[in-house]
N, CA, C, O and the ligand as a Tripos MOL2 file, in Angstrom:
@<TRIPOS>MOLECULE
protein
  293   291    74     0     0
PROTEIN
NO_CHARGES

@<TRIPOS>ATOM
      1 N          -1.8110    0.9230   10.4320 N.3       1 MET1
      2 CA         -1.4150   -0.2140    9.6090 C.3       1 MET1
      3 C          -0.4970    0.2670    8.4890 C.2       1 MET1
      4 O          -0.8170    1.2320    7.7950 O.2       1 MET1
      5 N           0.6050   -0.3790    8.3160 N.am      2 GLN2
      6 CA          1.4410   -0.0120    7.1920 C.3       2 GLN2
      7 C           2.1850   -1.2140    6.6470 C.2       2 GLN2
      8 O           2.3630   -2.2220    7.3300 O.2       2 GLN2
      9 N           2.6160   -1.0860    5.4010 N.am      3 ILE3
     10 CA          3.3800   -2.1530    4.7690 C.3       3 ILE3
     11 C           4.8430   -1.7530    4.7850 C.2       3 ILE3
     12 O           5.2070   -0.6570    4.3580 O.2       3 ILE3
     13 N           5.6630   -2.6420    5.2750 N.am      4 GLU4
     14 CA          7.0830   -2.3380    5.2650 C.3       4 GLU4
     15 C           7.8800   -3.4990    4.7020 C.2       4 GLU4
     16 O           7.3980   -4.6280    4.6160 O.2       4 GLU4
     17 N           9.1000   -3.1960    4.3240 N.am      5 LYS5
     18 CA          9.9940   -4.2200    3.7870 C.3       5 LYS5
     19 C          10.3280   -5.2410    4.8730 C.2       5 LYS5
     20 O          10.5400   -4.8810    6.0310 O.2       5 LYS5
     21 N          10.3740   -6.5110    4.4920 N.am      6 CYS6
     22 CA         10.7500   -7.5520    5.4320 C.3       6 CYS6
     23 C          12.1960   -7.3800    5.8510 C.2       6 CYS6
     24 O          13.0840   -7.2080    5.0170 O.2       6 CYS6
     25 N          12.4150   -7.4290    7.1350 N.am      7 LYS7
     26 CA         13.7880   -7.2940    7.6060 C.3       7 LYS7
     27 C          14.4910   -8.6480    7.6460 C.2       7 LYS7
     28 O          15.7070   -8.7360    7.4740 O.2       7 LYS7
     29 N          13.7120   -9.6950    7.8740 N.am      8 HIS8
     30 CA         14.2920  -11.0350    7.9490 C.3       8 HIS8
     31 C          13.6820  -11.8980    6.8520 C.2       8 HIS8
     32 O          12.5150  -11.7250    6.5000 O.2       8 HIS8
     33 N          14.4670  -12.8260    6.3110 N.am      9 PRO9
     34 CA         13.9100  -13.7290    5.2910 C.3       9 PRO9
     35 C          12.7710  -14.5580    5.8640 C.2       9 PRO9
     36 O          12.9560  -15.3160    6.8160 O.2       9 PRO9
     37 N          11.6070  -14.4080    5.2810 N.am     10 THR10
     38 CA         10.4060  -15.1150    5.7290 C.3      10 THR10
     39 C           9.7290  -15.6870    4.5000 C.2      10 THR10
     40 O           9.8430  -15.1260    3.4110 O.2      10 THR10
     41 N           9.0420  -16.7740    4.6580 N.am     11 LYS11
     42 CA          8.2870  -17.3210    3.5360 C.3      11 LYS11
     43 C           7.0090  -16.5310    3.3460 C.2      11 LYS11
     44 O           6.3980  -16.0600    4.3060 O.2      11 LYS11
     45 N           6.6130  -16.3940    2.0780 N.am     12 CYS12
     46 CA          5.3540  -15.7360    1.7560 C.3      12 CYS12
     47 C           4.2000  -16.5230    2.3890 C.2      12 CYS12
     48 O           4.1670  -17.7530    2.3380 O.2      12 CYS12
     49 N           3.2620  -15.7890    2.9830 N.am     13 ASP13
     50 CA          2.1580  -16.4340    3.6990 C.3      13 ASP13
     51 C           1.0570  -16.9520    2.7850 C.2      13 ASP13
     52 O           0.1780  -17.6850    3.2400 O.2      13 ASP13
     53 N           1.0850  -16.5920    1.5230 N.am     14 PHE14
     54 CA          0.0010  -17.0040    0.6330 C.3      14 PHE14
     55 C           0.1180  -18.4870    0.2950 C.2      14 PHE14
     56 O           1.2020  -18.9910    0.0000 O.2      14 PHE14
     57 N          -1.0190  -19.1720    0.3430 N.am     15 VAL15
     58 CA         -1.0480  -20.6020    0.0730 C.3      15 VAL15
     59 C          -0.6330  -20.8540   -1.3770 C.2      15 VAL15
     60 O          -1.1270  -20.2060   -2.2990 O.2      15 VAL15
     61 N           0.2660  -21.7890   -1.5580 N.am     16 GLY16
     62 CA          0.6790  -22.1390   -2.9030 C.3      16 GLY16
     63 C           1.8180  -21.2910   -3.4360 C.2      16 GLY16
     64 O           2.2950  -21.5300   -4.5450 O.2      16 GLY16
     65 N           2.2620  -20.3090   -2.6710 N.am     17 CYS17
     66 CA          3.3600  -19.4510   -3.1060 C.3      17 CYS17
     67 C           4.6290  -19.8700   -2.3850 C.2      17 CYS17
     68 O           4.6610  -19.9690   -1.1580 O.2      17 CYS17
     69 N           5.6710  -20.1120   -3.1640 N.am     18 LYS18
     70 CA          6.9020  -20.5970   -2.5540 C.3      18 LYS18
     71 C           7.9900  -19.5230   -2.5210 C.2      18 LYS18
     72 O           9.1490  -19.8080   -2.2190 O.2      18 LYS18
     73 N           7.6080  -18.3040   -2.8310 N.am     19 ASN19
     74 CA          8.5890  -17.2210   -2.8130 C.3      19 ASN19
     75 C           8.9360  -16.8110   -1.3870 C.2      19 ASN19
     76 O           8.2250  -17.1300   -0.4340 O.2      19 ASN19
     77 N          10.0300  -16.1070   -1.2740 N.am     20 LEU20
     78 CA         10.3290  -15.4580   -0.0090 C.3      20 LEU20
     79 C           9.5710  -14.1350    0.0430 C.2      20 LEU20
     80 O           9.3990  -13.4600   -0.9720 O.2      20 LEU20
     81 N           9.1300  -13.7870    1.2220 N.am     21 ALA21
     82 CA          8.3630  -12.5540    1.3700 C.3      21 ALA21
     83 C           9.2740  -11.3390    1.2800 C.2      21 ALA21
     84 O          10.3680  -11.3150    1.8450 O.2      21 ALA21
     85 N           8.7990  -10.3380    0.5590 N.am     22 ASP22
     86 CA          9.5350   -9.0780    0.4720 C.3      22 ASP22
     87 C           8.9530   -8.0260    1.4050 C.2      22 ASP22
     88 O           9.6510   -7.1190    1.8580 O.2      22 ASP22
     89 N           7.6580   -8.1660    1.6840 N.am     23 TYR23
     90 CA          6.9750   -7.1460    2.4640 C.3      23 TYR23
     91 C           6.2010   -7.7840    3.6040 C.2      23 TYR23
     92 O           5.9240   -8.9830    3.5990 O.2      23 TYR23
     93 N           5.8650   -6.9690    4.5630 N.am     24 GLN24
     94 CA          4.9940   -7.4430    5.6280 C.3      24 GLN24
     95 C           4.0900   -6.3130    6.0780 C.2      24 GLN24
     96 O           4.4430   -5.1350    6.0310 O.2      24 GLN24
     97 N           2.9160   -6.7190    6.5130 N.am     25 PHE25
     98 CA          1.9950   -5.7920    7.1320 C.3      25 PHE25
     99 C           2.4310   -5.5690    8.5540 C.2      25 PHE25
    100 O           2.5050   -6.5060    9.3490 O.2      25 PHE25
    101 N           2.7150   -4.3430    8.8710 N.am     26 SER26
    102 CA          2.9670   -4.0350   10.2680 C.3      26 SER26
    103 C           1.6300   -3.6540   10.8820 C.2      26 SER26
    104 O           1.1040   -2.5710   10.6260 O.2      26 SER26
    105 N           1.0890   -4.5490   11.6890 N.am     27 THR27
    106 CA         -0.2920   -4.3750   12.1320 C.3      27 THR27
    107 C          -0.4120   -3.9150   13.5680 C.2      27 THR27
    108 O          -1.5080   -3.5960   14.0280 O.2      27 THR27
    109 N           0.6690   -3.8780   14.2650 N.am     28 LYS28
    110 CA          0.6790   -3.4300   15.6650 C.3      28 LYS28
    111 C          -0.4030   -4.1220   16.4970 C.2      28 LYS28
    112 O          -1.0990   -3.4890   17.2910 O.2      28 LYS28
    113 N          -0.5260   -5.4340   16.2960 N.am     29 GLY29
    114 CA         -1.4340   -6.2010   17.1390 C.3      29 GLY29
    115 C          -2.8550   -6.3210   16.6240 C.2      29 GLY29
    116 O          -3.6870   -6.9460   17.2800 O.2      29 GLY29
    117 N          -3.1630   -5.7370   15.4570 N.am     30 ILE30
    118 CA         -4.5210   -5.8590   14.9290 C.3      30 ILE30
    119 C          -4.7670   -7.2840   14.4510 C.2      30 ILE30
    120 O          -5.8170   -7.8690   14.7160 O.2      30 ILE30
    121 N          -3.7910   -7.8300   13.7480 N.am     31 LEU31
    122 CA         -3.8670   -9.2360   13.3530 C.3      31 LEU31
    123 C          -3.1290  -10.0720   14.3920 C.2      31 LEU31
    124 O          -2.3340   -9.5620   15.1820 O.2      31 LEU31
    125 N          -3.4150  -11.3670   14.3670 N.am     32 LYS32
    126 CA         -2.7680  -12.2350   15.3400 C.3      32 LYS32
    127 C          -1.2630  -12.2860   15.1320 C.2      32 LYS32
    128 O          -0.4820  -12.3530   16.0810 O.2      32 LYS32
    129 N          -0.8750  -12.2520   13.8450 N.am     33 ARG33
    130 CA          0.5400  -12.1300   13.5710 C.3      33 ARG33
    131 C           0.7210  -11.3530   12.2740 C.2      33 ARG33
    132 O          -0.2260  -11.1430   11.5170 O.2      33 ARG33
    133 N           1.9360  -10.9390   12.0410 N.am     34 GLU34
    134 CA          2.1490  -10.1140   10.8670 C.3      34 GLU34
    135 C           2.0590  -10.9540    9.6080 C.2      34 GLU34
    136 O           2.5140  -12.0960    9.5630 O.2      34 GLU34
    137 N           1.4640  -10.3620    8.5950 N.am     35 LEU35
    138 CA          1.2610  -11.0400    7.3270 C.3      35 LEU35
    139 C           2.4280  -10.7000    6.4160 C.2      35 LEU35
    140 O           2.7060   -9.5320    6.1440 O.2      35 LEU35
    141 N           3.1070  -11.7450    5.9500 N.am     36 ALA36
    142 CA          4.2390  -11.5260    5.0610 C.3      36 ALA36
    143 C           3.8720  -11.9740    3.6610 C.2      36 ALA36
    144 O           3.1950  -12.9870    3.4880 O.2      36 ALA36
    145 N           4.3100  -11.2330    2.6710 N.am     37 PHE37
    146 CA          3.9650  -11.6060    1.3000 C.3      37 PHE37
    147 C           5.0330  -11.0920    0.3440 C.2      37 PHE37
    148 O           5.7620  -10.1450    0.6370 O.2      37 PHE37
    149 N           5.0980  -11.7510   -0.8100 N.am     38 CYS38
    150 CA          6.1280  -11.4000   -1.7880 C.3      38 CYS38
    151 C           5.6000  -10.3590   -2.7700 C.2      38 CYS38
    152 O           4.4210  -10.0050   -2.7610 O.2      38 CYS38
    153 N           6.4920   -9.8910   -3.6010 N.am     39 GLU39
    154 CA          6.1610   -8.8570   -4.5860 C.3      39 GLU39
    155 C           4.9770   -9.2500   -5.4620 C.2      39 GLU39
    156 O           4.0710   -8.4430   -5.6720 O.2      39 GLU39
    157 N           4.9720  -10.4980   -5.9830 N.am     40 SER40
    158 CA          3.9150  -10.8610   -6.9290 C.3      40 SER40
    159 C           2.5830  -11.0300   -6.2200 C.2      40 SER40
    160 O           1.5390  -10.7500   -6.8080 O.2      40 SER40
    161 N           2.5910  -11.4810   -4.9690 N.am     41 CYS41
    162 CA          1.3390  -11.5700   -4.2200 C.3      41 CYS41
    163 C           0.8200  -10.1840   -3.8810 C.2      41 CYS41
    164 O          -0.3900   -9.9630   -3.8390 O.2      41 CYS41
    165 N           1.7190   -9.2620   -3.6410 N.am     42 LEU42
    166 CA          1.3230   -7.8810   -3.4080 C.3      42 LEU42
    167 C           0.5940   -7.3290   -4.6250 C.2      42 LEU42
    168 O          -0.4320   -6.6620   -4.4950 O.2      42 LEU42
    169 N           1.1310   -7.6100   -5.8080 N.am     43 GLN43
    170 CA          0.5000   -7.1550   -7.0450 C.3      43 GLN43
    171 C          -0.8900   -7.7490   -7.2000 C.2      43 GLN43
    172 O          -1.8300   -7.0580   -7.5900 O.2      43 GLN43
    173 N          -1.0130   -9.0320   -6.8940 N.am     44 GLU44
    174 CA         -2.3160   -9.6830   -6.9990 C.3      44 GLU44
    175 C          -3.3130   -9.0910   -6.0300 C.2      44 GLU44
    176 O          -4.4670   -8.8510   -6.3820 O.2      44 GLU44
    177 N          -2.8630   -8.8540   -4.7930 N.am     45 MET45
    178 CA         -3.7280   -8.2300   -3.8060 C.3      45 MET45
    179 C          -4.1720   -6.8680   -4.2870 C.2      45 MET45
    180 O          -5.3400   -6.4990   -4.1680 O.2      45 MET45
    181 N          -3.2260   -6.1280   -4.8300 N.am     46 TYR46
    182 CA         -3.5290   -4.7860   -5.3000 C.3      46 TYR46
    183 C          -4.5820   -4.8200   -6.4080 C.2      46 TYR46
    184 O          -5.5020   -4.0010   -6.4340 O.2      46 TYR46
    185 N          -4.4310   -5.7780   -7.3200 N.am     47 LEU47
    186 CA         -5.4030   -5.9190   -8.4000 C.3      47 LEU47
    187 C          -6.7930   -6.2080   -7.8500 C.2      47 LEU47
    188 O          -7.7790   -5.6200   -8.2930 O.2      47 LEU47
    189 N          -6.8640   -7.1150   -6.8850 N.am     48 GLU48
    190 CA         -8.1510   -7.4700   -6.3000 C.3      48 GLU48
    191 C          -8.7680   -6.2790   -5.5890 C.2      48 GLU48
    192 O          -9.9650   -6.0190   -5.7150 O.2      48 GLU48
    193 N          -7.9490   -5.5610   -4.8480 N.am     49 ILE49
    194 CA         -8.4470   -4.4040   -4.1120 C.3      49 ILE49
    195 C          -8.9320   -3.3340   -5.0790 C.2      49 ILE49
    196 O          -9.9590   -2.6970   -4.8440 O.2      49 ILE49
    197 N          -8.1880   -3.1370   -6.1750 N.am     50 SER50
    198 CA         -8.5710   -2.0820   -7.1050 C.3      50 SER50
    199 C          -9.8550   -2.4230   -7.8510 C.2      50 SER50
    200 O         -10.4980   -1.5310   -8.4050 O.2      50 SER50
    201 N         -10.2410   -3.6990   -7.8750 N.am     51 LYS51
    202 CA        -11.5220   -4.0630   -8.4720 C.3      51 LYS51
    203 C         -12.6890   -3.5980   -7.5970 C.2      51 LYS51
    204 O         -13.7680   -3.2800   -8.0960 O.2      51 LYS51
    205 N         -12.4520   -3.5660   -6.2910 N.am     52 MET52
    206 CA        -13.5180   -3.1840   -5.3740 C.3      52 MET52
    207 C         -13.5680   -1.6880   -5.1540 C.2      52 MET52
    208 O         -14.6450   -1.1090   -5.0140 O.2      52 MET52
    209 N         -12.4190   -1.0700   -5.1250 N.am     53 GLN53
    210 CA        -12.3530    0.3500   -4.8330 C.3      53 GLN53
    211 C         -12.3300    1.1360   -6.1370 C.2      53 GLN53
    212 O         -11.4940    0.8810   -7.0040 O.2      53 GLN53
    213 N         -13.2460    2.0900   -6.2770 N.am     54 ILE54
    214 CA        -13.2050    2.9580   -7.4430 C.3      54 ILE54
    215 C         -12.1870    4.0590   -7.1570 C.2      54 ILE54
    216 O         -12.3360    4.8200   -6.2010 O.2      54 ILE54
    217 N         -11.1600    4.1360   -7.9850 N.am     55 PRO55
    218 CA        -10.1170    5.1230   -7.7080 C.3      55 PRO55
    219 C         -10.6470    6.5480   -7.7850 C.2      55 PRO55
    220 O         -11.3670    6.9010   -8.7190 O.2      55 PRO55
    221 N         -10.2940    7.3480   -6.8140 N.am     56 LYS56
    222 CA        -10.7190    8.7450   -6.8100 C.3      56 LYS56
    223 C          -9.6200    9.5940   -7.4290 C.2      56 LYS56
    224 O          -8.4370    9.3110   -7.2390 O.2      56 LYS56
    225 N          -9.9940   10.6230   -8.1620 N.am     57 PRO57
    226 CA         -8.9520   11.5020   -8.7130 C.3      57 PRO57
    227 C          -8.2150   12.2240   -7.5910 C.2      57 PRO57
    228 O          -8.8110   12.7280   -6.6390 O.2      57 PRO57
    229 N          -6.9290   12.2520   -7.7410 N.am     58 VAL58
    230 CA         -6.1150   12.8940   -6.7050 C.3      58 VAL58
    231 C          -5.9770   14.3740   -7.0480 C.2      58 VAL58
    232 O          -5.6090   14.7300   -8.1680 O.2      58 VAL58
    233 N          -6.2690   15.2120   -6.0930 N.am     59 GLU59
    234 CA         -6.1230   16.6460   -6.3370 C.3      59 GLU59
    235 C          -4.6690   17.0470   -6.2270 C.2      59 GLU59
    236 O          -3.9000   16.4550   -5.4710 O.2      59 GLU59
    237 N          -4.3060   18.0530   -6.9850 N.am     60 ALA60
    238 CA         -2.9450   18.5510   -6.9040 C.3      60 ALA60
    239 C          -2.6760   19.0320   -5.4820 C.2      60 ALA60
    240 O          -3.4160   19.8580   -4.9480 O.2      60 ALA60
    241 N          -1.6320   18.5210   -4.8860 N.am     61 PRO61
    242 CA         -1.4110   18.8240   -3.4670 C.3      61 PRO61
    243 C          -1.0060   20.2680   -3.2060 C.2      61 PRO61
    244 O          -1.2120   20.7780   -2.1050 O.2      61 PRO61
    245 N          -0.4420   20.9220   -4.1860 N.am     62 PHE62
    246 CA          0.0630   22.2800   -3.9340 C.3      62 PHE62
    247 C          -0.6550   23.3130   -4.7900 C.2      62 PHE62
    248 O          -0.0290   24.2080   -5.3570 O.2      62 PHE62
    249 N          -1.9750   23.1800   -4.8770 N.am     63 LYS63
    250 CA         -2.7620   24.1590   -5.6060 C.3      63 LYS63
    251 C          -2.7000   25.5010   -4.8780 C.2      63 LYS63
    252 O          -2.8310   25.5620   -3.6550 O.2      63 LYS63
    253 N          -2.5020   26.5600   -5.6340 N.am     64 LEU64
    254 CA         -2.4390   27.8790   -5.0050 C.3      64 LEU64
    255 C          -3.8350   28.3270   -4.5950 C.2      64 LEU64
    256 O          -4.7650   28.2590   -5.3990 O.2      64 LEU64
    257 N          -3.9930   28.7770   -3.3780 N.am     65 PRO65
    258 CA         -5.2840   29.3410   -2.9860 C.3      65 PRO65
    259 C          -5.5860   30.5770   -3.8360 C.2      65 PRO65
    260 O          -4.6760   31.3060   -4.2320 O.2      65 PRO65
    261 N          -6.8990   30.8080   -4.1170 N.am     66 LYS66
    262 CA         -7.2710   31.8950   -5.0300 C.3      66 LYS66
    263 C          -6.8080   33.2490   -4.5390 C.2      66 LYS66
    264 O          -6.4410   34.1140   -5.3350 O.2      66 LYS66
    265 N          -6.8250   33.4360   -3.2170 N.am     67 ARG67
    266 CA         -6.4940   34.7710   -2.7130 C.3      67 ARG67
    267 C          -5.0500   35.1740   -2.9920 C.2      67 ARG67
    268 O          -4.7250   36.3610   -2.9700 O.2      67 ARG67
    269 N          -4.1890   34.2080   -3.2530 N.am     68 LEU68
    270 CA         -2.8020   34.5500   -3.5560 C.3      68 LEU68
    271 C          -2.6420   35.0800   -4.9710 C.2      68 LEU68
    272 O          -1.5780   35.5800   -5.3360 O.2      68 LEU68
    273 N          -3.7130   34.9700   -5.7770 N.am     69 LYS69
    274 CA         -3.5920   35.3720   -7.1770 C.3      69 LYS69
    275 C          -4.0820   36.8040   -7.4140 C.2      69 LYS69
    276 O          -3.9630   37.3100   -8.5300 O.2      69 LYS69
    277 N          -4.6240   37.4600   -6.4030 N.am     70 LYS70
    278 CA         -5.2530   38.7640   -6.6610 C.3      70 LYS70
    279 C          -4.2570   39.8360   -7.0580 C.2      70 LYS70
    280 O          -4.6630   40.8610   -7.6070 O.2      70 LYS70
    281 N          -2.9870   39.6450   -6.8080 N.am     71 GLU71
    282 CA         -1.9980   40.6410   -7.2160 C.3      71 GLU71
    283 C          -1.8720   40.7260   -8.7310 C.2      71 GLU71
    284 O          -1.3510   41.7080   -9.2590 O.2      71 GLU71
    285 N          -2.3460   39.7010   -9.4280 N.am     72 GLU72
    286 CA         -2.2140   39.6910  -10.8850 C.3      72 GLU72
    287 C          -3.1950   40.6390  -11.5670 C.2      72 GLU72
    288 O          -3.0620   40.9020  -12.7620 O.2      72 GLU72
    289 N          -4.1880   41.1620  -10.8240 N.am     73 LYS73
    290 CA         -5.2140   42.0270  -11.4300 C.3      73 LYS73
    291 C          -4.6140   43.3200  -11.9830 C.2      73 LYS73
    292 O          -5.3380   44.1550  -12.5250 O.2      73 LYS73
    293 ZN          3.8260  -14.8150   -2.5720 Zn       74 ZN74
@<TRIPOS>BOND
     1     1     2 1
     2     2     3 1
     3     3     4 2
     4     3     5 am
     5     5     6 1
     6     6     7 1
     7     7     8 2
     8     7     9 am
     9     9    10 1
    10    10    11 1
    11    11    12 2
    12    11    13 am
    13    13    14 1
    14    14    15 1
    15    15    16 2
    16    15    17 am
    17    17    18 1
    18    18    19 1
    19    19    20 2
    20    19    21 am
    21    21    22 1
    22    22    23 1
    23    23    24 2
    24    23    25 am
    25    25    26 1
    26    26    27 1
    27    27    28 2
    28    27    29 am
    29    29    30 1
    30    30    31 1
    31    31    32 2
    32    31    33 am
    33    33    34 1
    34    34    35 1
    35    35    36 2
    36    35    37 am
    37    37    38 1
    38    38    39 1
    39    39    40 2
    40    39    41 am
    41    41    42 1
    42    42    43 1
    43    43    44 2
    44    43    45 am
    45    45    46 1
    46    46    47 1
    47    47    48 2
    48    47    49 am
    49    49    50 1
    50    50    51 1
    51    51    52 2
    52    51    53 am
    53    53    54 1
    54    54    55 1
    55    55    56 2
    56    55    57 am
    57    57    58 1
    58    58    59 1
    59    59    60 2
    60    59    61 am
    61    61    62 1
    62    62    63 1
    63    63    64 2
    64    63    65 am
    65    65    66 1
    66    66    67 1
    67    67    68 2
    68    67    69 am
    69    69    70 1
    70    70    71 1
    71    71    72 2
    72    71    73 am
    73    73    74 1
    74    74    75 1
    75    75    76 2
    76    75    77 am
    77    77    78 1
    78    78    79 1
    79    79    80 2
    80    79    81 am
    81    81    82 1
    82    82    83 1
    83    83    84 2
    84    83    85 am
    85    85    86 1
    86    86    87 1
    87    87    88 2
    88    87    89 am
    89    89    90 1
    90    90    91 1
    91    91    92 2
    92    91    93 am
    93    93    94 1
    94    94    95 1
    95    95    96 2
    96    95    97 am
    97    97    98 1
    98    98    99 1
    99    99   100 2
   100    99   101 am
   101   101   102 1
   102   102   103 1
   103   103   104 2
   104   103   105 am
   105   105   106 1
   106   106   107 1
   107   107   108 2
   108   107   109 am
   109   109   110 1
   110   110   111 1
   111   111   112 2
   112   111   113 am
   113   113   114 1
   114   114   115 1
   115   115   116 2
   116   115   117 am
   117   117   118 1
   118   118   119 1
   119   119   120 2
   120   119   121 am
   121   121   122 1
   122   122   123 1
   123   123   124 2
   124   123   125 am
   125   125   126 1
   126   126   127 1
   127   127   128 2
   128   127   129 am
   129   129   130 1
   130   130   131 1
   131   131   132 2
   132   131   133 am
   133   133   134 1
   134   134   135 1
   135   135   136 2
   136   135   137 am
   137   137   138 1
   138   138   139 1
   139   139   140 2
   140   139   141 am
   141   141   142 1
   142   142   143 1
   143   143   144 2
   144   143   145 am
   145   145   146 1
   146   146   147 1
   147   147   148 2
   148   147   149 am
   149   149   150 1
   150   150   151 1
   151   151   152 2
   152   151   153 am
   153   153   154 1
   154   154   155 1
   155   155   156 2
   156   155   157 am
   157   157   158 1
   158   158   159 1
   159   159   160 2
   160   159   161 am
   161   161   162 1
   162   162   163 1
   163   163   164 2
   164   163   165 am
   165   165   166 1
   166   166   167 1
   167   167   168 2
   168   167   169 am
   169   169   170 1
   170   170   171 1
   171   171   172 2
   172   171   173 am
   173   173   174 1
   174   174   175 1
   175   175   176 2
   176   175   177 am
   177   177   178 1
   178   178   179 1
   179   179   180 2
   180   179   181 am
   181   181   182 1
   182   182   183 1
   183   183   184 2
   184   183   185 am
   185   185   186 1
   186   186   187 1
   187   187   188 2
   188   187   189 am
   189   189   190 1
   190   190   191 1
   191   191   192 2
   192   191   193 am
   193   193   194 1
   194   194   195 1
   195   195   196 2
   196   195   197 am
   197   197   198 1
   198   198   199 1
   199   199   200 2
   200   199   201 am
   201   201   202 1
   202   202   203 1
   203   203   204 2
   204   203   205 am
   205   205   206 1
   206   206   207 1
   207   207   208 2
   208   207   209 am
   209   209   210 1
   210   210   211 1
   211   211   212 2
   212   211   213 am
   213   213   214 1
   214   214   215 1
   215   215   216 2
   216   215   217 am
   217   217   218 1
   218   218   219 1
   219   219   220 2
   220   219   221 am
   221   221   222 1
   222   222   223 1
   223   223   224 2
   224   223   225 am
   225   225   226 1
   226   226   227 1
   227   227   228 2
   228   227   229 am
   229   229   230 1
   230   230   231 1
   231   231   232 2
   232   231   233 am
   233   233   234 1
   234   234   235 1
   235   235   236 2
   236   235   237 am
   237   237   238 1
   238   238   239 1
   239   239   240 2
   240   239   241 am
   241   241   242 1
   242   242   243 1
   243   243   244 2
   244   243   245 am
   245   245   246 1
   246   246   247 1
   247   247   248 2
   248   247   249 am
   249   249   250 1
   250   250   251 1
   251   251   252 2
   252   251   253 am
   253   253   254 1
   254   254   255 1
   255   255   256 2
   256   255   257 am
   257   257   258 1
   258   258   259 1
   259   259   260 2
   260   259   261 am
   261   261   262 1
   262   262   263 1
   263   263   264 2
   264   263   265 am
   265   265   266 1
   266   266   267 1
   267   267   268 2
   268   267   269 am
   269   269   270 1
   270   270   271 1
   271   271   272 2
   272   271   273 am
   273   273   274 1
   274   274   275 1
   275   275   276 2
   276   275   277 am
   277   277   278 1
   278   278   279 1
   279   279   280 2
   280   279   281 am
   281   281   282 1
   282   282   283 1
   283   283   284 2
   284   283   285 am
   285   285   286 1
   286   286   287 1
   287   287   288 2
   288   287   289 am
   289   289   290 1
   290   290   291 1
   291   291   292 2
@<TRIPOS>SUBSTRUCTURE
     1 MET1         2 RESIDUE 1 A MET
     2 GLN2         6 RESIDUE 1 A GLN
     3 ILE3        10 RESIDUE 1 A ILE
     4 GLU4        14 RESIDUE 1 A GLU
     5 LYS5        18 RESIDUE 1 A LYS
     6 CYS6        22 RESIDUE 1 A CYS
     7 LYS7        26 RESIDUE 1 A LYS
     8 HIS8        30 RESIDUE 1 A HIS
     9 PRO9        34 RESIDUE 1 A PRO
    10 THR10       38 RESIDUE 1 A THR
    11 LYS11       42 RESIDUE 1 A LYS
    12 CYS12       46 RESIDUE 1 A CYS
    13 ASP13       50 RESIDUE 1 A ASP
    14 PHE14       54 RESIDUE 1 A PHE
    15 VAL15       58 RESIDUE 1 A VAL
    16 GLY16       62 RESIDUE 1 A GLY
    17 CYS17       66 RESIDUE 1 A CYS
    18 LYS18       70 RESIDUE 1 A LYS
    19 ASN19       74 RESIDUE 1 A ASN
    20 LEU20       78 RESIDUE 1 A LEU
    21 ALA21       82 RESIDUE 1 A ALA
    22 ASP22       86 RESIDUE 1 A ASP
    23 TYR23       90 RESIDUE 1 A TYR
    24 GLN24       94 RESIDUE 1 A GLN
    25 PHE25       98 RESIDUE 1 A PHE
    26 SER26      102 RESIDUE 1 A SER
    27 THR27      106 RESIDUE 1 A THR
    28 LYS28      110 RESIDUE 1 A LYS
    29 GLY29      114 RESIDUE 1 A GLY
    30 ILE30      118 RESIDUE 1 A ILE
    31 LEU31      122 RESIDUE 1 A LEU
    32 LYS32      126 RESIDUE 1 A LYS
    33 ARG33      130 RESIDUE 1 A ARG
    34 GLU34      134 RESIDUE 1 A GLU
    35 LEU35      138 RESIDUE 1 A LEU
    36 ALA36      142 RESIDUE 1 A ALA
    37 PHE37      146 RESIDUE 1 A PHE
    38 CYS38      150 RESIDUE 1 A CYS
    39 GLU39      154 RESIDUE 1 A GLU
    40 SER40      158 RESIDUE 1 A SER
    41 CYS41      162 RESIDUE 1 A CYS
    42 LEU42      166 RESIDUE 1 A LEU
    43 GLN43      170 RESIDUE 1 A GLN
    44 GLU44      174 RESIDUE 1 A GLU
    45 MET45      178 RESIDUE 1 A MET
    46 TYR46      182 RESIDUE 1 A TYR
    47 LEU47      186 RESIDUE 1 A LEU
    48 GLU48      190 RESIDUE 1 A GLU
    49 ILE49      194 RESIDUE 1 A ILE
    50 SER50      198 RESIDUE 1 A SER
    51 LYS51      202 RESIDUE 1 A LYS
    52 MET52      206 RESIDUE 1 A MET
    53 GLN53      210 RESIDUE 1 A GLN
    54 ILE54      214 RESIDUE 1 A ILE
    55 PRO55      218 RESIDUE 1 A PRO
    56 LYS56      222 RESIDUE 1 A LYS
    57 PRO57      226 RESIDUE 1 A PRO
    58 VAL58      230 RESIDUE 1 A VAL
    59 GLU59      234 RESIDUE 1 A GLU
    60 ALA60      238 RESIDUE 1 A ALA
    61 PRO61      242 RESIDUE 1 A PRO
    62 PHE62      246 RESIDUE 1 A PHE
    63 LYS63      250 RESIDUE 1 A LYS
    64 LEU64      254 RESIDUE 1 A LEU
    65 PRO65      258 RESIDUE 1 A PRO
    66 LYS66      262 RESIDUE 1 A LYS
    67 ARG67      266 RESIDUE 1 A ARG
    68 LEU68      270 RESIDUE 1 A LEU
    69 LYS69      274 RESIDUE 1 A LYS
    70 LYS70      278 RESIDUE 1 A LYS
    71 GLU71      282 RESIDUE 1 A GLU
    72 GLU72      286 RESIDUE 1 A GLU
    73 LYS73      290 RESIDUE 1 A LYS
    74 ZN74       293 GROUP 0 **** ****
């Protein structure tokens, strides 16, 4: 599942929203059809999701393994 930029002008799927969709869920058949939504609906979704998910601290991706430091002794 991934979110990608809308290639064609589509209306936002959220009820009550009259914006054009900027993004869509590329679901590869998981949903019946692709869900399109605009920037502000994306923000709202994100806010709702972040209320449920406790953010985990992200580890530094390029931490040096300890064994590479032994030359400093
Ligand atoms: Zn919208």
